[in-house]
MITORFI-401431 format. One line per 4 residues: number of its first residue (from 1); their letters; for each residue x, y, z of N, C-alpha, C, CB. Coordinates in steps of 0.001 Angstrom, whole numbers, plus 500000, padded with zeros to 6 digits. Atoms other than C-alpha are relative to their C-alpha. Glycine has a CB too. Layout:
# residues N
NUM	A	X Y Z X Y Z X Y Z X Y Z ~ ...
//
This chain:
# residues 332
1	MNPR	499094 500999 500558 874898 338744 263751 500815 500577 498852 499218 498780 499526 ~ 499266 499354 501074 875875 340888 260771 500410 501388 500481 499147 500079 498691 ~ 499589 498712 499427 877968 343732 262216 499871 501165 499046 501407 499916 500466 ~ 500139 498904 500959 877715 345729 259008 498574 500537 499977 500406 499538 498602
5	CQTA	501378 499521 499822 873958 345887 259488 499880 500719 501332 498984 498827 499926 ~ 500126 499416 498669 874306 346614 263175 500675 501372 500073 500604 499060 501046 ~ 499310 498713 499996 876797 349432 262550 499121 501083 499394 501325 499905 499236 ~ 500951 499041 500574 874244 351135 260315 498942 500369 501029 499333 499421 498730
9	GLIN	500985 499741 498962 871763 350768 263148 500540 500906 501093 499531 498703 500600 ~ 499382 499157 498978 874188 352304 265642 500068 501454 499531 501413 499483 500344 ~ 499895 498648 500554 874750 355288 263364 498633 500668 499948 500624 499963 498596 ~ 501326 499416 500184 871083 355818 262584 499278 500246 501325 499159 499098 499122
13	TYLS	500705 499887 498730 869922 355332 266174 500666 500975 500956 499899 498652 500649 ~ 499308 499233 498960 872585 356907 268370 500505 501359 499529 501153 499205 500525 ~ 499431 498732 500450 874193 359592 266234 498940 500993 499545 500972 499755 498876 ~ 501058 499092 500445 870931 360995 264950 499231 500610 501165 499040 499268 499086
17	DTAQ	500711 499532 498811 869671 361523 268497 500928 500897 500825 499491 498798 500853 ~ 499158 499048 499266 871206 364663 270017 500040 499687 501487 499498 501423 499788 ~ 500082 500300 498571 870082 363531 273459 500996 498932 500434 498601 499558 500351 ~ 499034 501043 499665 872496 360593 273292 501370 500590 500343 500132 499014 498840
21	GYDS	498778 499300 499611 875403 363050 273484 501284 499545 499340 500167 499882 501425 ~ 498777 500456 500680 877818 361430 271038 500616 501153 499199 499693 498790 499061 ~ 499309 498943 500738 880376 363952 269799 501231 499477 499278 500397 501123 500941 ~ 498798 500587 500589 883041 361516 268562 499701 498585 499527 501169 499999 501015
25	ILTG	500112 501386 500459 883371 358263 266624 501393 499395 499872 499242 499921 498644 ~ 498747 500722 500196 886066 355606 266330 499764 498946 498937 500511 499357 501332 ~ 500158 500917 501123 886395 353751 263048 501202 499086 499904 499807 500770 498687 ~ 498862 500898 500134 888503 350653 262560 499589 498557 499813 500882 500113 501196
29	TSLS	500186 501442 500168 888840 346886 262497 500020 499333 501374 501103 499394 499073 ~ 499900 500719 498730 889243 344203 265150 501144 500523 500864 500186 498513 499744 ~ 498901 499433 499223 892438 345997 266188 499520 501104 500929 501078 500537 499072 ~ 500471 498874 499192 890321 348780 267660 498674 499736 500706 499862 501215 499134
33	TNYS	501260 500295 499314 887304 346969 269094 500151 500106 501515 499505 498604 499623 ~ 499811 500002 498546 888869 346949 272569 500371 501357 500577 501056 499015 500364 ~ 499885 498678 499399 889188 350687 272983 498823 500192 500942 500044 501123 498913 ~ 501043 499758 499006 887237 351788 276019 499410 501392 499803 500560 499846 501433
37	ESYI	500669 498707 500156 884692 354527 275410 500083 500819 501295 498526 499794 499593 ~ 499920 499294 498719 884778 355366 279112 501389 500582 500206 499643 499059 501161 ~ 498650 499458 499835 888564 355778 279022 500223 501186 499058 501059 498904 499740 ~ 499889 498866 500920 888335 358043 275970 499398 501244 500648 499293 499691 498649
41	KEAT	500621 498869 499315 885980 360257 277972 500886 500493 501136 498617 499612 500536 ~ 499143 499641 498864 888344 360170 280955 501271 500712 499549 500365 498752 500800 ~ 498676 499522 500406 891513 360901 278978 499970 501147 499005 500773 498877 499416 ~ 500067 498966 501031 890279 363321 276294 498865 500978 500284 499817 499365 498614
45	KWEK	501070 499006 499846 887941 366254 275863 498686 499534 499400 500409 501309 499360 ~ 501212 500463 500669 885417 364150 273954 499105 499279 500992 500344 499078 498816 ~ 500921 500475 498975 882364 363392 276027 499516 498574 499756 498818 500920 500083 ~ 500583 501308 500265 881011 360334 274262 500404 499543 498597 498450 500043 500145
49	TLKL	499496 500515 501269 882523 358186 271512 499267 498724 499618 501511 499743 500080 ~ 500666 501200 500505 880638 355663 269402 500998 499206 499173 498738 500361 499155 ~ 499068 500846 500744 882806 352783 268244 499303 499389 498790 500575 498890 500906 ~ 500497 500583 501247 882213 351807 264629 501032 499029 499452 499678 501102 498956
53	SVFG	498974 500965 500381 884970 349200 264604 499361 498650 499736 501081 499883 501092 ~ 500600 501267 500417 884034 346024 262767 501103 499021 499621 499022 500209 498812 ~ 499012 501022 500314 886016 342810 262549 500171 499869 498485 499590 498649 500614 ~ 499708 500182 501417 887712 342637 259159 499479 501103 499104 499443 498716 499547
57	AKPI	500528 498911 500824 886315 345978 258004 501035 500457 498971 499575 501185 500886 ~ 499101 499586 501075 887872 346838 254650 500069 501522 499959 499531 499433 498631 ~ 499886 498537 500079 889118 350373 253954 498775 500668 499397 501211 500374 499192 ~ 501161 499372 500622 886156 351084 251697 498803 499976 500944 499652 499297 498682
61	EQKI	501083 500065 499027 883769 349934 254424 500208 501045 501091 499906 498592 500616 ~ 499707 498997 498975 885497 352135 257002 499687 501409 499485 501478 499908 500437 ~ 500305 498694 500593 885184 355080 254637 498493 500235 499994 500564 500094 498562 ~ 501454 499888 500033 881464 354413 254252 499460 500244 501408 499368 498728 499393
65	FTLR	500432 499802 498615 880975 354091 258034 500240 501445 500434 500742 499028 500945 ~ 499601 498680 499522 882827 357346 258661 499197 501110 499344 501475 500221 499749 ~ 500719 498947 500703 881195 359467 255986 498523 500000 500357 500172 499843 498501 ~ 501418 500065 499599 877738 358220 256939 499832 500581 501404 499475 498529 499955
69	ALQS	500076 499484 498629 878418 359005 260603 500158 501518 500031 501075 499344 500876 ~ 499752 498564 500017 879660 362477 259731 498828 500795 499428 501245 500292 499204 ~ 501206 499305 500415 876290 363299 258227 499203 500474 501216 499139 499091 499117 ~ 500595 499533 498761 875230 363674 261838 500656 501311 500411 500142 498941 501115
73	KNVR	499481 498695 499604 875612 367246 263061 500648 499947 501383 498880 501038 499986 ~ 499490 500101 498631 876612 365962 266489 501482 499632 500054 499198 498975 500772 ~ 498623 500503 499976 879959 364364 265582 500982 501109 499661 500168 498829 499020 ~ 498995 498954 500199 882903 366738 265951 501404 499435 499860 499963 500980 501148
77	HVFW	498656 500578 500030 885816 364296 266032 499954 498552 499525 500653 500083 501389 ~ 499877 501365 500491 886981 361068 264389 501348 499418 500408 499832 499954 498469 ~ 498810 500829 499828 889483 358515 265662 499927 498955 498885 500071 499329 501460 ~ 500059 500910 501151 890380 356508 262550 501252 499131 499985 499866 500793 498660
81	EVVP	498895 500965 500056 892537 353400 262709 500382 499769 498539 499607 498649 500693 ~ 499520 500167 501375 894680 353177 259568 501070 498912 499990 500565 501348 499425 ~ 499054 501119 500101 896384 349843 258819 500485 499917 498551 499335 498639 500456 ~ 499509 499977 501390 898576 350242 255696 499913 498657 499292 501423 500465 499976
85	FQFL	500079 501329 500619 898571 346473 255104 498659 499802 499309 500216 498900 501052 ~ 501325 500115 500621 894846 346702 254375 499947 500732 498662 498921 500552 500940 ~ 500027 499208 501232 895389 349383 251750 500871 499359 498919 500474 501439 500277 ~ 499156 500734 500935 898117 347299 250168 499190 498939 499269 501184 499356 500733
89	RAKD	500818 501083 500566 895541 344541 249576 498637 500468 499503 499804 498919 501030 ~ 501352 499514 500303 892505 346765 248991 499720 500004 498506 499807 501401 500559 ~ 500415 500031 501401 890742 346083 245713 498509 500274 499836 500345 498656 499385 ~ 501452 499882 500069 887071 346446 246580 499558 501410 499636 499383 499594 501321
93	TIAD	500621 498739 500392 884972 349198 245024 498542 499985 500455 500104 500226 498454 ~ 501431 499938 499691 881407 350371 245623 499240 498966 499184 499441 501413 499727 ~ 500658 500982 500870 880384 348196 242704 500162 498588 500560 500575 500073 498568 ~ 499772 501319 499405 881948 345182 244431 499090 499790 501211 501479 499840 500411
97	LQKT	500860 500113 498826 880010 345892 247607 498547 499780 499598 500121 501249 500869 ~ 501377 500154 500463 876782 346116 245635 499705 498559 499581 499727 500948 498834 ~ 500170 501369 500488 877371 342590 244369 499978 498974 501132 501110 499659 499028 ~ 499895 500961 498912 877961 340998 247763 498832 500115 500960 501301 500192 500745
101	KNFP	501084 500010 499026 875375 339998 250343 500509 500367 501390 499326 498629 500032 ~ 499417 499761 498683 877785 340718 253198 499968 501461 500423 501412 499514 500018 ~ 500025 498586 499644 877575 344505 253012 498704 500646 499530 501209 500729 499398 ~ 501291 499397 500350 874153 346229 253131 500166 501470 499620 499010 499868 501172
105	LYLY	499723 498630 500436 875083 349326 251137 498748 500875 500080 500547 500000 498568 ~ 501255 499249 500002 871426 350347 251020 499686 500615 501364 498859 499096 499574 ~ 500236 499446 498669 871499 351019 254782 500847 501239 500287 500276 498947 501046 ~ 499069 498894 499771 874189 353672 254395 499757 501195 499074 501416 499512 499826
109	NKSR	500331 498828 500811 872557 355991 251871 498903 500806 500687 499555 499578 498575 ~ 501003 499122 499381 870129 358805 252621 498579 499525 499743 500159 501417 499485 ~ 501338 500469 500355 867216 357078 250979 499550 498864 500911 499968 499544 498543 ~ 500565 501098 499220 864927 354785 252966 499142 499080 499115 499160 500554 501168
113	IDDY	500852 500756 500916 863089 353500 249909 500511 498576 499801 499912 500713 498655 ~ 499429 501317 500292 865505 350606 249346 500312 499188 501249 501252 500159 499189 ~ 499692 500732 498773 865724 349564 253005 499169 498735 500160 499787 500891 501191 ~ 500804 501222 499938 863095 346887 252378 500868 498758 499816 498899 500031 498935
117	QYVF	499105 501133 500242 866008 344681 251298 500465 499373 501312 501212 500445 499172 ~ 499581 500507 498691 866958 344365 254966 499029 498937 500497 500100 501149 501022 ~ 501026 500916 499507 863682 342657 255816 500027 498680 499247 498622 500636 499883 ~ 500048 501206 500822 863987 340187 252958 501353 499297 499877 499492 500346 498630
121	NSEI	498715 500687 499973 867618 339274 253598 499838 498716 500813 501123 500915 500601 ~ 500259 501291 499352 867558 335568 254477 500705 499865 501340 500428 498870 499093 ~ 499256 500109 498744 870250 335815 257155 499363 500865 501087 501469 500409 499790 ~ 500632 499099 499051 868615 338814 258815 498668 499429 500473 499797 501384 499373
125	LSNS	501303 500564 499665 865197 337142 258694 500153 498830 500970 499267 499544 498727 ~ 499760 501162 499139 866556 333949 260255 500434 500427 501391 501058 499085 499383 ~ 499520 499533 498699 868382 335797 263011 498896 500703 500786 501189 500943 499816 ~ 501096 499297 499336 865335 337942 263757 499025 499012 500628 499266 500908 499007
129	IDEL	500895 501027 499459 863174 334858 264209 500618 499366 501239 499701 498919 498937 ~ 499312 500576 498836 865778 333373 266549 499935 500934 501199 501463 499694 499661 ~ 500066 499027 498916 865803 336572 268575 498599 500037 500614 500396 501394 499491 ~ 501380 499950 499518 862014 336669 268808 499637 498757 500813 499040 500148 498824
133	LNIK	500269 501258 499298 861938 333040 269928 500962 499786 501162 500092 498826 499031 ~ 499032 500052 498900 864756 333770 272393 500934 498794 499888 499269 499961 501338 ~ 499108 501136 500212 866850 330995 270819 501441 500395 500305 499880 499477 498556 ~ 498645 499543 499702 870031 333060 271043 499976 501519 500136 501011 499549 498889
137	KENS	499919 498567 499756 870957 336495 272268 501411 500474 499686 499614 500342 501465 ~ 498693 499491 500409 873844 338011 270382 500053 501512 500192 500296 499631 498526 ~ 499776 498553 499906 875309 341461 271021 498960 500697 500886 499980 500617 498607 ~ 501045 499465 499140 872919 342073 273910 500551 500881 501115 499201 498873 500593
141	EKVE	499397 499189 498953 875373 344055 276029 499863 501488 499693 501471 499631 500173 ~ 500018 498563 500214 875801 347793 276400 500778 500344 498741 500579 500741 501214 ~ 499393 499589 501261 876907 349710 273336 501521 499954 500065 499540 501398 499629 ~ 498544 499960 499895 880461 350121 274624 500639 498632 499807 500403 500559 501340
145	KIYY	499423 501339 500062 880959 346350 274703 499669 499254 498709 499527 499196 501171 ~ 500309 500669 501258 879628 345564 271236 501295 499696 499248 499053 500868 499132 ~ 498825 500503 500727 882249 343530 269337 501256 499947 500865 500264 500867 498786 ~ 498846 500042 499112 884532 343766 272377 500534 498573 500030 499630 500491 501435
149	AHNQ	499388 501338 500040 886996 340853 272282 500123 499454 501421 501401 500044 499308 ~ 499975 500581 498662 886268 338845 275410 500969 498819 500027 498579 499553 500435 ~ 499026 501080 499884 889348 336811 276117 501004 500338 501085 500717 499752 498656 ~ 499036 499813 498917 892297 336506 278455 500848 501252 499813 500900 498790 500106
153	CTKA	499150 498851 500282 893939 339525 276820 499275 501325 500190 500531 499910 498596 ~ 500738 498756 499812 891354 342081 277891 500858 501057 500674 498744 499752 500819 ~ 499086 499079 499334 893940 343663 280176 501421 499465 499930 499580 500224 501464 ~ 498609 500421 500155 897675 343563 279575 500584 499501 501312 500841 501148 499464
157	KTCE	499449 500385 498709 898315 343185 283308 499817 498507 500283 499351 500817 501101 ~ 500250 501416 499754 896908 339655 283218 500103 499173 498725 498633 499814 500624 ~ 500001 500664 501298 897505 338768 279587 501323 499300 499717 499704 501002 498902 ~ 498802 500744 500377 899936 336078 278494 499753 499300 498663 500388 498968 501105
161	PLTK	500371 500631 501269 899100 335487 274817 501115 499212 499319 499519 501039 499068 ~ 498938 500682 500745 902364 334669 273040 501235 499789 500872 500374 500803 498745 ~ 498878 500136 499078 904496 333952 276092 500301 498562 500404 499734 500802 501222 ~ 499718 501389 499655 904274 330180 276408 501332 499586 499384 498858 499066 499518
165	KEDL	498645 500324 500431 907780 328801 276150 500012 499190 498712 500723 499240 501087 ~ 500003 500843 501198 906890 326174 273562 499646 500810 498750 499010 498838 500171 ~ 500374 499159 501136 905238 328780 271319 501143 500938 499621 498735 500809 500323 ~ 498905 499070 500250 908081 331246 271707 501202 499286 499397 500402 500703 501291
169	DVIK	498883 500776 500554 910643 328528 270977 499809 499753 498509 500142 498660 500737 ~ 500294 500229 501415 908904 327777 267685 500212 501290 499201 498550 499484 499821 ~ 499842 498703 500667 908797 331478 266767 501473 500330 499805 499312 501114 500810 ~ 498568 499697 500076 912483 331920 267543 500722 499081 499023 500636 499886 501378
173	ANYK	499338 500973 500885 913473 328761 265672 499737 500312 498535 499526 498577 500318 ~ 500376 499718 501389 911657 329902 262518 500297 501434 499565 498537 499721 499809 ~ 499808 498593 500324 912603 333568 262701 501248 500223 499153 500087 500820 501272 ~ 498887 499615 500852 914803 335004 259982 500185 501513 500098 499759 499556 498523
177	STEF	499719 498570 499852 916472 338373 260538 499733 500733 498693 501455 500226 500449 ~ 500302 499205 501187 915445 341128 258170 501200 500846 499590 498784 500896 500252 ~ 498975 499102 500536 917662 343242 255961 499313 501057 499134 501077 499207 499171 ~ 500753 498991 500733 915242 345966 254959 500881 501203 499678 498771 500442 500803
181	LGRT	499245 498841 500462 916635 348906 253015 499104 501234 499995 500584 499747 498591 ~ 500726 498748 500131 915606 352525 253141 499913 500406 498545 500665 501100 500821 ~ 500196 499583 501387 914330 354129 249965 500253 501493 499833 498587 499652 499535 ~ 499778 498592 500304 915240 357405 248314 498664 500672 499711 500967 500163 498801
185	PDEI	501248 499303 500334 912574 360095 247770 499481 499647 498607 500207 501499 500096 ~ 500428 500363 501356 912521 359220 244060 499375 498611 499979 501188 500057 499026 ~ 500546 501356 499951 911948 355542 244829 498651 499983 500713 500983 499050 500703 ~ 501269 499928 499267 909217 356371 247326 498899 500577 499116 500159 500853 501276
189	SEID	500989 499355 500880 907486 358570 244743 499439 499041 498955 500625 501199 499302 ~ 500458 500981 500984 907160 355516 242478 498986 499009 500577 501185 499242 499444 ~ 500952 500921 499380 905029 353595 244995 498574 500469 499723 500252 499892 501527 ~ 501382 499674 500360 901376 353461 243983 499114 500018 501241 499455 498992 498971
193	FSTA	500867 499842 498843 899247 354829 246826 498592 500415 499594 500586 501021 500957 ~ 501312 499582 500498 896106 355253 244756 498859 499508 500889 499798 499492 498583 ~ 501062 500480 499111 894067 353107 247161 499882 500896 501233 500269 498541 500425 ~ 500043 499057 498873 895034 355463 249981 499297 501288 499581 501433 500312 500513
197	DKLL	500686 498808 500516 893873 358357 247795 498487 499797 500005 500486 500328 498572 ~ 501427 500243 500199 890498 356774 247065 499262 499673 501298 499809 498874 499017 ~ 500711 500555 498857 889710 355150 250400 500262 500708 501318 500352 498581 500145 ~ 499711 499267 498772 891216 357522 252943 500103 501501 499749 501290 499490 500624
201	LDAL	499745 498575 500199 892518 360838 251651 498823 500723 499363 501225 500186 499146 ~ 501179 499388 500628 889457 361500 249523 499010 500468 501060 499316 499003 499039 ~ 500924 499638 498921 887334 361504 252684 500591 501086 500882 499654 498773 500846 ~ 499362 499031 499109 889829 363427 254806 500055 501392 499386 501403 499541 500351
205	LSYC	499820 498700 500642 890462 366183 252303 498673 500719 499767 500726 499828 498681 ~ 501306 499353 500146 886755 366791 251865 499594 500724 501279 498935 498967 499624 ~ 500260 499327 498725 886760 367868 255526 501203 500817 500461 499628 498978 501071 ~ 498766 499276 499656 890135 369640 255427 499674 501397 500523 500937 500097 498769
209	NTEI	500147 498680 499361 890238 372672 257758 498549 500366 500304 500603 501065 499114 ~ 501360 499768 499522 886645 372257 258864 500003 499888 501526 498990 498981 499358 ~ 500103 500077 498547 885375 372136 262452 500090 498567 500511 498703 500624 500459 ~ 499890 501404 499604 885554 368335 262453 501471 499596 499979 499157 499079 499058
213	SFDL	498588 500380 499901 888921 367015 263647 500172 498490 499849 500588 500468 501342 ~ 499692 501405 500247 890589 363716 262761 501326 499637 500665 500056 499709 498479 ~ 498769 500599 499501 893156 361659 264659 500160 498649 499314 499980 499853 501568 ~ 499729 501253 500698 894570 358960 262381 500977 499186 500840 500571 500259 498565
217	IFPP	499174 500857 499152 895993 356064 264378 500595 498881 499159 499174 499419 501179 ~ 499280 501090 500651 898616 353912 262671 500430 499052 501117 501246 500526 499151 ~ 499856 500800 498784 898476 351056 265207 501308 499205 500060 498840 499054 500115 ~ 498734 500717 499797 901437 349138 266679 499908 498506 499723 500476 500208 501404
221	LSML	499898 501416 500338 901440 345862 264788 501377 499511 500444 499777 499759 498460 ~ 498743 500498 499458 904194 343614 266122 501100 499992 498945 499811 498602 500564 ~ 498861 500082 500906 907665 343607 264623 500080 498617 499360 501303 500318 500745 ~ 500039 501342 500575 907178 339879 264098 499138 499990 498746 499467 498981 501025
225	FYSA	500859 499900 501184 904374 340728 261677 500774 500606 498833 498743 500847 500308 ~ 499274 499329 501077 906545 343122 259669 501179 499163 499491 500499 501359 500478 ~ 498836 500800 500419 909422 340643 259598 499647 498997 498915 500591 499265 501193 ~ 500437 500968 501016 907339 338370 257362 499724 500661 498653 498750 499271 500475
229	QNQE	500290 499288 501238 906915 341076 254694 501211 500006 499076 499560 501430 500301 ~ 498888 499805 500940 908975 341231 251535 500304 501490 499904 499662 499409 498589 ~ 499580 498602 500028 910798 344471 250749 498935 500902 499378 501305 500136 499232 ~ 500997 499175 500687 908115 345746 248366 498798 500289 500886 499543 499318 498720
233	DFDY	501159 499819 499131 905234 345186 250787 500375 500819 501234 499424 498636 500418 ~ 499523 499219 498860 907285 346558 253667 500086 501475 499630 501373 499486 500476 ~ 499888 498617 500466 907997 349701 251652 498638 500677 499963 500645 500048 498612 ~ 501336 499415 500091 904319 350269 250981 499478 500369 501379 499033 499031 499312
237	QLYM	500561 499786 498663 903342 349912 254634 500755 501073 500776 500011 498699 500785 ~ 499212 498989 499309 906185 352065 255897 499748 501390 499436 501475 499665 499911 ~ 500040 498673 500621 905943 354910 253399 498588 500526 499750 500742 499963 498702 ~ 501362 499477 500083 902154 355137 253277 499780 501048 501090 498963 498856 500128
241	LRYV	500091 499014 498923 902474 356976 256584 500494 501357 499515 500811 499541 501229 ~ 499454 498744 500527 904664 359615 254940 499039 500604 498977 501393 499767 499360 ~ 500907 499529 501042 902245 359856 252016 498787 500700 500620 499544 498825 499111 ~ 501161 499416 499335 899314 360535 254351 500380 501297 500710 499396 499004 501000
245	VVNT	499549 498806 499270 901278 363009 256478 500209 501171 499042 501308 499705 500769 ~ 499722 498938 500975 902441 364981 253440 498716 500541 499396 500920 499484 498889 ~ 501208 499572 500707 899046 365048 251775 498921 500579 500904 499434 498849 499249 ~ 500946 499358 499074 897208 366167 254905 500656 501154 500754 499449 498970 500999
249	SRCK	499244 498991 499256 899846 368676 256040 499330 501377 499995 501392 500116 499425 ~ 500672 498694 500059 897736 371647 254948 498713 500001 500807 499700 500381 498552 ~ 501244 500114 499237 894799 370379 257015 500316 500092 501495 499262 498661 499672 ~ 499688 499773 498591 895093 371818 260505 499177 499116 500924 499774 501452 500353
253	NVRS	500884 500825 499176 892350 369502 261724 500275 498508 499868 498570 500274 499640 ~ 499655 501408 500185 894067 366228 260721 501372 499722 500596 499974 499618 498503 ~ 498736 500393 499394 896758 364557 262811 500216 498502 499801 500027 500364 501505 ~ 499659 501415 500158 898583 361252 262322 500901 499568 501151 500696 499742 498632
257	FAFN	499214 500543 498896 899963 359117 265153 500492 498603 499611 499159 499952 501322 ~ 499431 501296 500349 902310 356159 264660 500812 499454 501167 500877 500111 498739 ~ 499434 500622 498802 903634 353660 267212 500989 498876 499692 498890 499462 500858 ~ 499095 501078 500389 905982 351375 265269 501259 499926 500858 500390 500165 498563
261	NELW	498723 499961 499283 909028 352496 267261 499857 499947 501517 500746 501238 499624 ~ 500171 500225 498569 907498 351952 270683 500312 498531 500278 498546 500378 500477 ~ 499548 501386 499914 909538 348798 271269 499436 499258 501201 501495 499957 500051 ~ 500622 500678 498855 907946 348113 274644 498682 499354 499597 499769 500990 501154
265	ITGD	501207 500628 500553 904855 347328 272565 500382 499061 498861 498994 501076 499501 ~ 499819 500756 501246 905931 346200 269103 501071 498926 500088 500342 500937 498886 ~ 498930 500983 499883 909028 344312 270227 499755 498949 501053 501273 500684 500294 ~ 500304 500906 498893 907331 342432 273059 498716 499234 499697 499866 500782 501335
269	LAHY	501147 500810 500401 905038 339575 272053 499013 499758 501138 500476 498679 499461 ~ 500920 500158 498873 903506 339554 275529 498796 500918 499890 500721 500265 501303 ~ 501114 499071 500186 901265 342380 274346 499057 499556 498883 500529 501391 499700 ~ 500753 500403 501191 899826 340361 271458 499326 498643 500166 500916 499964 498797
273	QDER	500688 501283 500093 897272 337644 270969 500549 499223 498805 498461 500200 499872 ~ 499359 500564 501183 898781 337037 267549 500946 501077 499474 498937 499553 498900 ~ 498993 499065 500498 901160 338965 265294 499475 501421 499821 500540 499507 498693 ~ 500573 498670 500236 898753 341872 264874 499178 500536 501161 499145 499965 498780
277	HFYG	500988 499533 499021 896189 342005 267671 500625 500222 501376 498853 498997 500111 ~ 499498 499617 498690 897331 343875 270769 498808 500268 500913 500930 501250 499906 ~ 501104 499865 499058 895276 344200 273918 500421 500793 501225 499485 498630 500416 ~ 499727 499425 498699 894984 345803 277309 500366 501458 499999 501064 499260 500631
281	DVHD	499644 498610 499777 896705 348983 278339 500553 500691 498766 500992 500089 501098 ~ 499484 499394 501229 898132 349529 274858 498950 500934 499397 500405 498906 498976 ~ 501065 499145 500529 894768 350908 273758 499905 501313 500768 498658 499268 500053 ~ 500064 498789 499179 894699 353325 276666 501205 500902 499721 499941 499634 501502
285	YIIQ	498787 499226 500296 898270 354391 275886 499838 500776 498695 501232 499070 499916 ~ 500213 499337 501296 897301 355209 272296 499066 501195 500162 499421 499005 498964 ~ 500940 498895 499784 894328 357309 273387 500668 501126 500769 498752 499514 500754 ~ 499298 498981 499232 896455 359107 275941 500985 500765 499122 500729 499364 501185
289	STES	499038 499361 500903 899034 359819 273235 499323 500994 499073 500735 498950 499180 ~ 500711 499051 500869 896444 361443 270985 499645 501267 500765 498724 499359 499421 ~ 500352 498833 499199 895463 363730 273828 501224 500870 500293 499345 499560 501309 ~ 498790 499249 499635 899031 364707 274760 500822 500430 498788 500866 499165 500920
293	GKHI	499231 499676 501196 900300 364896 271178 501272 499179 499858 500348 501450 500005 ~ 498827 500872 500071 902872 362163 271769 499874 499062 498805 500167 499190 501311 ~ 499953 500872 501182 903904 360153 268704 499276 500580 498788 499404 498659 500336 ~ 500604 499364 501170 902384 362666 266327 501042 500112 498901 499426 501398 500356
297	MTID	499085 500000 501133 903931 362519 262864 499821 501268 499176 499778 498756 499127 ~ 500003 498788 500819 904881 365549 260797 500969 499835 498840 500372 501241 500845 ~ 499046 500017 501111 906775 366318 257610 501426 500053 500529 499742 501180 499039 ~ 498656 499810 499461 909744 367232 259799 500574 498758 500675 499989 501127 500977
301	NVAD	499443 501144 499258 910014 363988 261758 499750 498639 499371 499443 499990 501370 ~ 500372 501301 500550 908634 361269 259483 501197 499249 499421 498943 500175 498930 ~ 498821 500676 500562 911978 360540 257755 500826 499340 501104 500874 501002 499211 ~ 499274 500577 498869 913701 359998 261111 499252 498798 500560 500214 501051 501099
305	FERQ	500834 501112 499546 910793 357781 262157 500233 498777 499118 498505 500396 499990 ~ 499789 501102 500945 911283 355656 259032 501366 499358 500199 499863 500497 498557 ~ 498642 500535 499815 915044 355302 259521 500099 499200 501297 501036 501144 500004 ~ 499953 500690 498721 914557 354321 263153 499286 498660 499931 499387 500863 501088
309	FIEN	500749 501245 500086 911960 351705 262305 500768 498946 499197 498630 500252 499367 ~ 499201 500942 500796 914151 350112 259630 501141 499439 500850 500565 500694 498724 ~ 498909 500444 499122 917031 349974 262102 499482 499046 501072 500689 501211 500659 ~ 500585 500868 498975 914798 348495 264797 499638 498638 499427 498761 500655 500611
313	MNNY	500391 501262 500617 913470 345858 262409 501213 499123 499725 499235 500256 498706 ~ 498821 500785 500367 916922 344774 261259 500788 499514 501212 500904 500820 499110 ~ 499348 500437 498766 918039 344374 264882 499058 499245 500932 500575 501193 500724 ~ 501028 500628 499171 914899 342672 266123 500258 498510 500209 498633 500200 499372
317	TPRA	500007 501415 499649 914913 339331 267913 498717 499741 500772 501273 499595 500838 ~ 501259 500261 499305 911580 337813 268999 500204 499770 501498 499308 498794 499386 ~ 499950 500167 498547 911002 338041 272741 498608 500241 500571 501042 500970 500644 ~ 501264 499769 499302 908162 338076 275241 500277 500143 501484 498992 498850 499738
321	STAE	499823 499792 498567 908085 339473 278749 499256 498937 500792 499518 501396 500404 ~ 500718 500896 499101 907076 337296 281642 498803 500737 500583 500930 499477 501129 ~ 501174 499385 499376 903838 337918 283504 500429 501037 501037 499106 498924 500658 ~ 499519 499063 498984 905803 339575 286302 500546 501268 499361 501077 499345 500865
325	QIQA	499457 498823 500693 907607 341886 283871 498885 500860 499412 500968 499567 498887 ~ 501124 499260 500567 904358 342839 282179 499296 500808 501092 499004 499035 499315 ~ 500683 499312 498902 902819 343750 285532 500756 501233 500453 499811 499060 501173 ~ 499182 498862 499581 905705 346143 286152 499991 501137 498984 501422 499550 500239
329	INHL	500034 498982 501042 905125 348016 282899 498898 501017 500278 499793 499354 498624 ~ 500994 498949 499822 903366 351343 283319 500394 501196 499146 499869 500404 501498 ~ 499696 498898 500911 903472 353731 280389 498853 501000 499931 500306 499464 498608 ~ 501142 499089 500042 900158 355430 281078 500279 501242 500829 498730 499300 500501
//
């Protein structure tokens, strides 16, 4: 019932056992729970990937999941979903986590002395009794399906989330065109990316040019989502990508992938359950892109990427493909 406890269990049980064969992990939020471990094996060189994606996982929690998982000698690769909007709002520290009952920090350290707290946690105790009495069976599926979002959007070929005419009419009626401006290098340098330093780059740079590789995935949130941002928040989310690319450029084992300008995804609400959550073949497309090197961001192309995205945003009009049009889409 508490995924932050269960994630610790997944790490301690599966990654510590060499026989399980896990050589890769995927860290993220609800945006990445629907990646298919079997497709990752099919499309990439990684034999077995353990998903550590947790609904609403904060950047500091993702950092803890990742660093704890990397203590296993078996993990050689990390897929890490990076949502700049989260870093814009990130305020939590380790001290904050220690104060809350929602995150069992004691399960993620090397010591086992303080793990007794798990047994005496009221929620855990209650859920354990329910399990023993067979009152409810939560998360009883195979590991690959843990936290998987079971809904009509499991596959894009049959998904019609934001395509109902009445819903689309409301979106169009309330939509206001954007007039986002590009920023100069001096203006970009004034943006405070300290949370990215503390909660992402600190972890990445500690593994810079090691045998462990990282694929950072900046996921394709819809253009409708970005249209609701003010200029300041939009700037942060857009230019954090550049900040990460520049600061990891010396690390040959770190790559960044961004999908904002894939308009067949971000400009088409038929791929979304809401303004952020995409489903179906989009996940497979992202994994395939990491394998082929498509949509990889570098110091040389990030400025053009930014200019293109600003132009796309300022020319965006909400739309959604029909079910028949979606079925004809094949980008894999």
